[in-house]
C-alpha positions in Angstrom: -37.7 -17.7 42.9 -35.3 -20.3 43.7 -35.8 -22.1 40.4 -34.7 -18.3 39.2 -31.6 -17.9 41.3 -30.3 -21.2 40.4 -30.4 -20.5 36.7 -28.4 -17.2 36.5 -30.6 -15.0 34.9 -28.4 -12.1 34.7 -25.1 -13.9 34.1 -23.3 -13.0 30.8 -21.6 -15.6 28.7 -18.4 -14.0 28.1 -16.0 -13.1 30.9 -16.8 -9.4 32.2 -14.5 -8.4 35.2 -15.8 -4.7 35.0 -17.8 -5.1 38.0 -14.8 -6.5 40.3 -12.5 -3.6 38.8 -14.6 -0.6 39.0 -17.3 -1.5 41.6 -20.2 -0.6 39.1 -22.7 -2.8 37.4 -22.2 -4.0 33.7 -24.6 -1.5 31.5 -27.8 -3.0 30.8 -31.3 -2.6 30.3 -33.5 -5.4 31.7 -36.6 -3.8 31.2 -36.7 -3.0 27.6 -34.8 -6.5 26.9 -38.2 -8.0 28.1 -40.2 -5.5 26.3 -38.5 -6.6 23.0 -39.0 -10.2 23.6 -43.0 -9.4 24.9 -43.5 -7.5 21.2 -41.8 -9.8 19.3 -44.1 -12.7 21.0 -47.4 -10.6 20.8 -46.5 -9.4 17.1 -44.3 -11.8 15.6 -44.1 -9.7 11.8 -42.2 -7.3 14.3 -39.3 -9.9 14.4 -38.2 -8.8 10.8 -37.0 -5.4 11.9 -35.5 -6.5 15.1 -32.9 -8.9 13.5 -31.6 -5.7 11.5 -31.0 -4.5 14.7 -30.1 -7.3 17.1 -28.1 -9.4 15.1 -27.0 -11.9 18.0 -28.4 -13.4 21.1 -25.3 -12.0 22.8 -26.9 -8.6 22.6 -29.3 -9.6 25.6 -27.5 -9.3 29.1 -29.9 -11.8 30.7 -28.7 -15.1 30.2 -32.7 -16.6 30.0 -33.6 -13.7 27.6 -30.4 -14.5 25.4 -32.0 -18.2 25.4 -35.5 -17.1 24.3 -34.4 -14.5 21.3 -32.1 -17.9 20.0 -35.5 -19.9 20.0 -37.3 -16.6 18.5 -34.5 -17.0 16.2 -34.8 -20.6 15.2 -38.1 -20.6 14.7 -38.2 -17.4 12.2 -35.5 -19.5 10.3 -37.7 -22.5 9.5 -41.0 -20.3 9.6 -42.7 -21.2 12.1 -45.3 -19.4 14.0 -44.0 -17.6 17.1 -46.4 -16.9 20.1 -45.4 -17.5 24.0 -46.6 -21.1 23.7 -44.5 -22.0 21.0 -41.5 -20.4 22.0 -41.9 -22.3 25.7 -42.6 -25.6 23.3 -39.2 -24.8 21.6 -37.4 -24.2 24.4 -38.8 -27.4 26.2 -37.5 -29.6 23.1 -33.8 -28.0 23.7 -34.0 -28.5 27.5 -34.0 -25.1 28.3 -37.1 -23.9 29.5 -36.1 -24.8 33.2 -32.8 -22.6 32.4 -34.6 -19.7 31.9 -37.3 -19.6 34.1 -39.9 -21.7 33.2 -42.9 -21.0 31.2 -44.0 -18.5 33.9 -41.0 -16.0 33.4 -41.7 -16.6 29.2 -45.6 -15.6 29.9 -44.5 -12.5 32.1 -42.7 -11.2 29.2 -45.8 -10.6 27.6 -47.9 -9.3 30.6 -46.8 -5.5 30.6 -46.4 -4.9 26.6 -48.9 -3.4 24.8 -47.8 -2.8 21.2 -44.5 -3.4 18.9 -44.8 0.3 18.2 -41.6 1.6 19.7 -39.7 -1.8 19.6 -37.2 -0.8 17.2 -36.4 1.7 19.7 -36.1 -0.3 22.5 -33.9 -2.8 20.5 -31.5 -0.2 19.4 -30.6 0.7 22.9 -30.4 -2.6 24.0 -27.8 -3.1 21.2 -26.0 0.3 22.6 -25.8 -1.5 25.9 -24.5 -4.6 24.7 -21.5 -2.1 22.9 -20.6 -0.6 25.9 -20.5 -3.7 27.8 -17.8 -5.1 24.9 -16.1 -1.9 25.0 -15.2 -2.3 29.0 -14.7 -6.2 28.6 -12.0 -5.3 25.6 -10.4 -2.2 27.3 -10.0 -4.9 30.3 -8.4 -7.7 28.4 -6.1 -4.8 26.6 -5.1 -3.8 30.0 -4.6 -7.1 31.4 -2.5 -7.9 28.5 -0.4 -4.6 28.5 0.2 -5.6 32.3 2.1 -8.8 31.2 5.6 -8.4 30.1 5.8 -11.5 27.2 2.8 -9.4 25.6 4.1 -7.8 21.9 2.6 -4.2 21.8 1.8 -4.4 18.1 0.3 -7.8 18.9 -2.0 -6.0 21.7 -2.8 -2.8 19.3 -4.1 -5.3 16.3 -6.3 -7.1 18.6 -7.5 -4.4 20.2 -8.2 -3.0 16.3 -9.5 -6.4 15.7 -12.0 -6.6 18.1 -13.3 -2.8 17.7 -13.9 -3.4 14.0 -15.6 -6.9 14.7 -18.2 -5.0 16.8 -18.2 -2.3 14.2 -19.1 -4.4 11.2 -21.7 -6.7 13.3 -23.8 -4.0 14.8 -23.4 -0.8 12.7 -24.0 -1.5 9.6 -26.1 0.4 7.3 -29.7 -0.1 6.4 -31.1 -0.7 3.5 -31.9 2.5 1.0 -35.3 3.3 -1.1 -34.9 3.6 -4.7 -36.3 6.5 -4.7 -33.8 8.0 -2.6 -31.2 6.5 -4.6 -32.9 7.9 -8.0 -32.8 11.1 -6.9 -29.3 11.2 -6.1 -28.3 9.3 -9.2 -30.0 11.5 -10.9 -28.2 14.8 -9.4 -25.2 12.9 -10.6 -26.3 12.5 -14.1 -27.3 16.4 -14.3 -23.9 17.4 -13.4 -22.1 15.1 -15.7 -23.7 16.5 -18.2 -22.8 20.1 -17.2 -19.2 19.0 -17.4 -17.2 19.2 -20.6 -14.9 16.2 -19.8 -15.8 12.4 -19.8 -14.1 11.9 -16.5 -16.1 10.9 -13.7 -13.8 9.7 -11.6 -10.1 10.1 -10.4 -8.4 11.0 -13.9 -5.2 8.3 -14.8 -3.4 10.7 -17.1 -3.5 8.6 -20.0 -6.1 9.3 -22.3 -6.6 6.1 -24.0 -7.0 4.3 -20.5 -9.4 7.1 -19.2 -11.6 6.6 -22.3 -12.3 3.3 -21.1 -12.5 3.5 -17.5 -13.7 7.1 -17.2 -11.3 7.7 -14.3 -11.3 5.6 -11.3 -14.7 5.3 -9.8 -15.3 6.0 -6.1 -16.1 2.7 -3.9 -14.1 0.5 -7.0 -11.4 -2.2 -5.9 -8.9 -2.4 -9.1 -6.2 -4.5 -8.9 -2.9 -4.2 -11.3 -1.1 -7.3 -11.6 2.3 -8.4 -13.6 5.3 -10.6 -13.4 8.5 -8.8 -11.6 10.2 -6.4 -13.2 7.6 -5.7 -15.6 6.9 -2.1 -14.5 3.4 -2.1 -12.0 5.1 -0.4 -9.4 6.3 2.3 -11.9 2.8 2.5 -13.2 1.6 2.8 -10.0 3.6 5.6 -9.3 2.6 7.6 -12.2 -1.4 6.8 -11.3 -0.5 8.5 -8.1 1.7 11.2 -9.7 -0.6 12.3 -12.4 -3.9 11.9 -9.8 -2.0 14.6 -7.5 -0.8 16.9 -10.3 -4.1 17.2 -11.9 -5.4 20.7 -12.3 -8.1 20.2 -9.9 -5.4 17.8 -7.6 -6.6 14.4 -6.1 -5.0 13.7 -2.6 -3.2 9.9 -3.1 -2.0 7.6 -0.5 0.5 5.4 -1.2 1.2 2.4 0.8 4.4 0.5 -0.2 5.4 -3.4 1.5 8.2 -3.5 -0.9 10.2 -0.2 -1.3 10.8 2.6 1.9 9.7 6.1 1.1 13.0 7.1 0.1 12.8 4.7 -2.7 9.7 6.1 -4.1 10.6 9.5 -4.1 13.7 9.1 -5.9 11.5 7.2 -8.2 8.9 9.9 -8.6 11.9 12.9 -9.3 13.1 10.7 -12.0 9.9 10.9 -13.6 9.2 14.4 -12.9 12.7 15.8 -13.6 13.9 13.7 -16.5 17.0 12.7 -14.8 17.6 8.8 -15.3 16.9 6.9 -11.8 20.2 4.6 -12.2 21.7 8.4 -12.2 20.0 9.4 -9.0 20.0 6.5 -6.9 24.1 6.3 -7.8 24.6 10.1 -7.1 25.9 10.8 -11.1 24.5 14.1 -11.4 25.8 16.5 -13.3 25.0 20.3 -13.3 22.1 20.1 -15.6 20.5 17.4 -13.4 21.1 19.1 -10.2 19.5 22.3 -11.9 16.4 20.4 -13.3 15.9 18.5 -9.4 15.9 22.1 -7.9 14.1 23.7 -11.1 11.0 21.1 -10.8 11.6 19.8 -7.3 8.9 22.4 -5.9 6.2 21.0 -7.8 6.4 17.4 -6.4 6.9 18.9 -3.1 3.2 20.6 -3.2 1.7 17.3 -4.7 -0.7 16.1 -2.0 0.6 12.5 -2.0 1.5 11.1 1.5 3.4 8.2 1.7 3.6 5.0 4.4 6.4 2.1 4.2 5.3 0.0 7.0 6.5 -3.5 6.1 3.8 -6.5 6.6 1.1 -4.1 6.6 -1.6 -6.2 7.9 -5.8 -5.1 7.1 -6.7 -3.2 10.6 -3.5 -1.0 10.3 -4.6 0.1 7.0 -7.9 0.7 7.7 -7.1 2.7 10.3 -4.3 4.7 8.7 -6.9 5.0 5.7 -9.6 6.3 7.7 -7.3 9.0 9.3 -6.0 10.0 6.1 -9.5 10.4 4.7 -10.8 12.1 7.8 -7.6 14.7 7.9 -6.8 15.1 4.1 -9.6 13.9 2.3 -7.5 11.6 -0.1 -9.2 10.4 -3.2 -6.9 7.6 -4.1 -5.2 5.0 -2.4 -2.6 2.4 -3.8 -1.1 -0.8 -2.2 2.0 -2.4 -3.7 1.5 -4.7 -3.4 -1.5 -7.2 -1.9 0.8 -10.2 -1.2 3.1 -8.9 0.9 -0.2 -7.7 3.3 -1.1 -10.0 6.5 -5.1 -10.7 7.5 -3.8 -9.8 11.2 -6.8 -11.4 13.0 -4.8 -14.2 14.7 -6.1 -16.9 12.9 -3.2 -19.5 13.2 -5.8 -22.0 11.2 -6.1 -19.7 8.5 -4.0 -20.9 5.3 -2.5 -18.2 2.8 -5.4 -18.6 0.3 -7.9 -17.8 2.5 -5.8 -14.9 4.2 -5.6 -13.2 1.2 -9.2 -13.7 0.0 -9.9 -12.3 3.7 -7.5 -8.8 2.8 -9.0 -9.3 -0.7 -12.5 -8.8 0.7 -11.6 -6.1 3.5 -10.1 -3.8 0.9 -13.6 -3.9 -1.3 -15.0 -3.2 1.7 -12.8 -0.6 2.7 -13.4 1.4 -0.5 -16.8 1.1 -0.2 -16.6 2.7 3.2 -14.5 5.6 2.4 -16.0 6.0 -1.3 -12.6 5.7 -2.9 -11.2 4.2 -5.6 -8.5 1.5 -4.0 -5.8 0.3 -6.6 -4.1 -2.9 -5.5 -1.1 -4.0 -7.1 -1.0 -8.1 -7.7 1.7 -10.5 -8.3 1.1 -13.4 -11.0 1.7 -17.1 -10.8 4.4 -19.0 -13.1 1.9 -20.0 -15.3 2.3 -17.3 -17.5 6.4 -17.9 -17.8 5.0 -22.0 -19.3 3.0 -21.1 -22.3 4.1 -20.7 -25.7 5.8 -17.3 -26.5 2.4 -15.8 -28.9 0.5 -16.2 -25.4 2.2 -14.9 -22.6 -0.6 -11.9 -22.4 -1.6 -12.7 -18.4 -5.5 -14.4 -17.9 -7.4 -13.7 -14.9 -6.6 -17.5 -13.3 -2.9 -16.1 -13.4 -3.6 -14.0 -10.2 -1.3 -15.3 -7.6 -2.8 -17.2 -4.4 -6.4 -16.8 -4.7 -8.9 -16.7 -7.0 -10.9 -14.5 -4.6 -8.9 -11.6 -5.8 -10.6 -11.8 -9.4 -14.2 -11.9 -7.5 -13.7 -9.1 -5.7 -12.5 -6.6 -8.2 -14.3 -4.3 -9.7 -11.8 -4.2 -12.5 -8.3 -6.4 -12.7 -5.7 -5.0 -15.2 -2.7 -6.6 -16.5 0.6 -5.0 -17.3 2.2 -7.0 -20.2 5.4 -5.4 -22.2 6.8 -7.7 -24.8 10.1 -6.1 -24.6 10.2 -7.6 -21.4 10.7 -11.1 -22.4 12.9 -10.1 -25.5 15.5 -9.2 -22.8 14.8 -12.6 -21.4 15.9 -13.9 -24.7 12.8 -15.8 -24.4 11.1 -14.5 -27.4 13.5 -12.3 -29.6 10.5 -11.4 -32.4 7.7 -10.5 -29.7 8.7 -6.5 -29.5 8.6 -4.6 -32.7 8.9 -1.3 -31.1 11.0 -0.2 -27.9 8.8 0.7 -24.6 5.7 -0.7 -26.0 3.6 -2.1 -22.8 -0.2 -3.3 -23.1 -2.5 -2.8 -20.2 -5.1 -5.5 -20.6 -8.3 -4.9 -18.9 -9.5 -8.2 -18.2 -12.8 -7.5 -16.0 -14.5 -4.3 -15.6 -17.4 -4.7 -13.7 -19.1 -1.3 -14.8 -17.6 -1.0 -18.2 -16.4 -2.5 -21.4 -12.9 -4.6 -21.1 -10.0 -3.7 -24.0 -6.2 -3.5 -24.1 -4.8 0.4 -24.0 -0.9 0.7 -25.0 1.3 3.1 -23.3 5.0 3.7 -24.0 7.2 2.7 -20.9 10.4 4.8 -20.2 11.7 2.9 -17.3 15.0 4.8 -17.3 12.8 7.8 -16.4 10.5 5.5 -14.5 7.7 7.4 -16.7 4.6 6.1 -18.8 3.0 7.9 -22.0 0.3 7.5 -24.0 1.3 5.2 -27.0 1.1 6.6 -30.5 2.0 5.0 -33.5 5.3 7.1 -34.5 6.4 6.3 -31.0 6.3 8.7 -28.0 3.6 10.4 -25.9 1.4 13.3 -26.9 3.0 16.7 -27.0 2.7 18.2 -23.2 1.7 22.2 -24.3 1.5 22.8 -20.5 5.2 21.8 -20.0 7.7 24.0 -18.3 10.1 24.2 -21.0 7.7 24.0 -24.2 9.1 26.4 -26.7 12.3 27.0 -25.0 15.7 24.9 -25.6 15.3 21.3 -24.5 16.3 21.3 -20.6 18.2 18.4 -21.3 21.4 19.7 -22.9 24.7 19.0 -21.8 26.2 21.3 -19.2 28.7 22.2 -21.9 26.3 24.0 -23.7 24.9 26.2 -20.7 28.5 27.1 -19.6 31.3 26.7 -22.5 33.1 23.8 -23.6 34.0 23.2 -27.3 31.7 19.9 -27.6 27.8 21.6 -27.1 25.2 19.1 -28.3 21.6 20.2 -29.0 19.0 17.6 -27.8 15.9 17.0 -29.7 12.4 16.8 -27.7 11.8 13.4 -28.6 8.1 14.4 -28.5 8.1 15.5 -31.7 8.7 13.5 -35.4 10.8 14.8 -37.5 8.6 15.1 -40.7 10.0 15.7 -44.2 9.4 19.1 -46.1 7.0 19.7 -48.1 9.4 21.3 -50.7 10.4 17.6 -51.5 7.4 17.4 -53.7 8.0 20.2 -56.1 9.7 19.8 -59.3 12.4 21.7 -61.0 12.9 19.5 -63.9 14.0 22.2 -66.5 11.5 20.9 -69.1 9.9 23.5 -71.7 6.6 24.6 -70.6 3.5 24.1 -72.9 2.0 27.4 -71.2 1.4 30.7 -73.1 4.1 33.0 -72.9 3.4 36.0 -70.7 3.1 39.5 -71.8 6.2 41.3 -71.9 6.4 43.4 -68.8 6.2 47.0 -69.5 9.7 47.7 -68.1 
């Protein structure tokens, strides 16, 4: 017994002041810990199941049990046979046999165990007690930091949330599923899809040619939309959110903007919905017609299920917490992030360089998409290699993604936005843009489908994109409010007097030559037989 007292069998490795603060013993289950270890040594084949539940030796409260479980894990990793004698030998080689109480204590673990039939239930209880201890320890750390005047409240929150996520990620993982269950669910989804008339299986993008390739944004997918600055990736992202939220079956969308304020985002959306130029809205140079359009079409945007967050320097823990709340409260079906390089990892690791930080953010975003079962569209910047290439080869590539190669690895889909007109305006390649507004979306990676290039038309004056057609402009929207009426874009003088009213033709229509132009009116003698005289 003296040896056992000296070895501190029930000493926890992490500092735990809960018993001092509250006068209570930390949650523990020493009998079940002994039962789990004893069952492993009696029936080593049960260890494979236990490892799925007990992720680390720290899950055991007793220091001796921690050391014994660590020895068992070492032996399992190298494929050694496991029983109480081989475990004692391993502990002896590592100088830990006396620290656990000698071979007597190891042998005693198997004394009261008959079989391993309940080992998984015992292991789960052991882990539950460990999680409770960790919550108590973390709460103590938070209380201690909160009492310190030098502590920053946001750092305390980040640390607390990071610790909670670490526990959840490490000890509350989903287990594997049998293929028969997955097949049944998959067949049910396929049967449901065959009953639909549409080919869309995910969140619609609002662009017909893009949806033909993607079939909509799929659940659990992480999509990266990358482009050089000022090409229009934010405008396109807002169009994607609007198209999803204004779909006949609305899909709630969440937008996390680290670059612009909520007011700036709303102004862009208003411009896209009302056909009033963004510059006019920003400067306030609005005519009577513009005000009428804003008032008439603003309600459509007000009723859209779109949620905005403009927190600057958002870290991945804050994003995860906010996304979870939105999913639970509003059942969001789409998340957009503008943009990825402005995020921070938020784990307090000062030794992590920027490339490693972006890699962690990318992995966590993919994990969040799988957890919430929603598509996440993350905007990304490109490096300057695009500008250094020849004028006929400026289409972005996967290697152009900025700061990390992990982005292209983690993403299910990578789309590059390329606008030839952009380089024409910059004076770099005056012959690259044959038609104004041409925008190409290059789907360079598509894990679950084909790749390709989709053409859109950019109307950045209105922060709007439409499907590209060779005649220019997008498809006619027969459901729009002013279809069949005078175009709402006519001048104020046309509505309320004035001498110089001007009719604006809807740009969605194309003027075609009259078929009467093909009729010949030459006065040439006819070779046909003359008709009979009319009897009157």
